C-alpha positions in Angstrom: 1.6 20.2 -14.2 4.2 22.8 -14.9 7.5 22.2 -16.7 9.8 22.9 -13.8 9.6 23.1 -10.0 11.8 23.9 -7.0 12.8 21.8 -4.0 14.2 24.3 -1.5 13.4 22.9 1.9 12.4 19.8 3.7 10.4 20.1 6.8 11.6 17.9 9.6 8.0 17.5 10.8 6.8 16.3 7.4 9.6 13.7 7.2 8.9 12.6 10.8 5.2 12.3 10.1 5.9 9.5 7.5 8.5 7.8 9.7 11.7 9.1 8.1 14.8 10.5 9.8 15.1 14.2 9.5 18.8 14.1 9.0 18.7 13.1 5.3 21.3 14.9 3.1 19.5 17.7 1.4 20.8 20.2 -1.1 18.2 22.8 -2.3 17.4 22.7 -6.1 15.8 25.6 -7.9 15.2 24.4 -11.4 14.2 20.7 -11.5 13.1 19.8 -15.0 11.4 16.8 -16.6 13.7 13.8 -17.1 16.0 14.9 -14.2 16.3 12.9 -11.0 14.8 14.3 -7.8 14.3 13.2 -4.3 10.9 11.7 -3.4 9.2 10.0 -0.6 7.5 6.8 -1.8 6.3 3.5 -0.4 9.1 0.9 -0.4 8.8 -2.9 -1.0 7.7 -3.5 2.5 5.0 -0.8 2.3 6.8 1.7 4.4 7.8 5.2 3.3 11.3 5.6 1.9 13.4 8.5 0.6 14.6 7.7 -2.9 15.6 9.4 -6.1 13.4 9.0 -9.2 13.4 10.4 -12.7 10.5 12.8 -13.4 8.4 11.9 -16.4 5.9 9.5 -17.8 6.8 6.3 -19.5 4.0 5.4 -21.8 3.0 1.7 -22.2 4.4 1.6 -25.7 7.9 3.0 -24.8 10.8 0.6 -25.1 13.5 1.0 -22.5 13.6 3.7 -20.0 13.8 6.8 -22.2 11.2 9.4 -21.4 10.0 11.3 -24.5 10.7 15.0 -23.8 7.3 16.0 -25.1 5.4 13.9 -22.5 5.2 16.1 -19.4 1.7 17.3 -19.5 -1.7 15.9 -20.4 -4.8 17.9 -21.3 -7.9 17.1 -19.3 -9.9 17.1 -22.5 -7.9 14.4 -24.2 -6.2 12.4 -21.4 -8.7 9.5 -21.7 -8.2 9.2 -25.4 -4.6 9.9 -26.3 -2.5 6.7 -26.5 0.3 8.3 -24.3 -1.9 8.7 -21.3 -5.0 6.5 -21.9 -3.7 3.4 -20.1 -2.5 5.2 -17.0 -5.7 7.2 -16.9 -7.8 4.1 -17.1 -5.8 2.4 -14.3 -5.8 5.5 -12.0 -8.4 7.9 -13.1 -8.4 11.5 -11.8 -11.5 13.4 -11.1 -11.6 17.0 -12.3 -14.1 19.2 -10.5 
């Protein structure tokens, strides 16, 4: 994962494909950084896609409260299964690196 990304357009076809209205308020953003809020499409409580805002970052199991440590934005493939910050998430949802 990189440290920043852009969100400059929303395709009406993509939103429609997941059952969302294409007229959502949208303002392009060119420098979204870890710990900032950004618009996402996620499954809601009823299992249907919803547009919502979420803060970007990883909350390790041992973190108290909702403060995201600024240093936790990337995980190395070589150590993701052993480092305490990522180990629990990796064991629950392992990724497969080809």
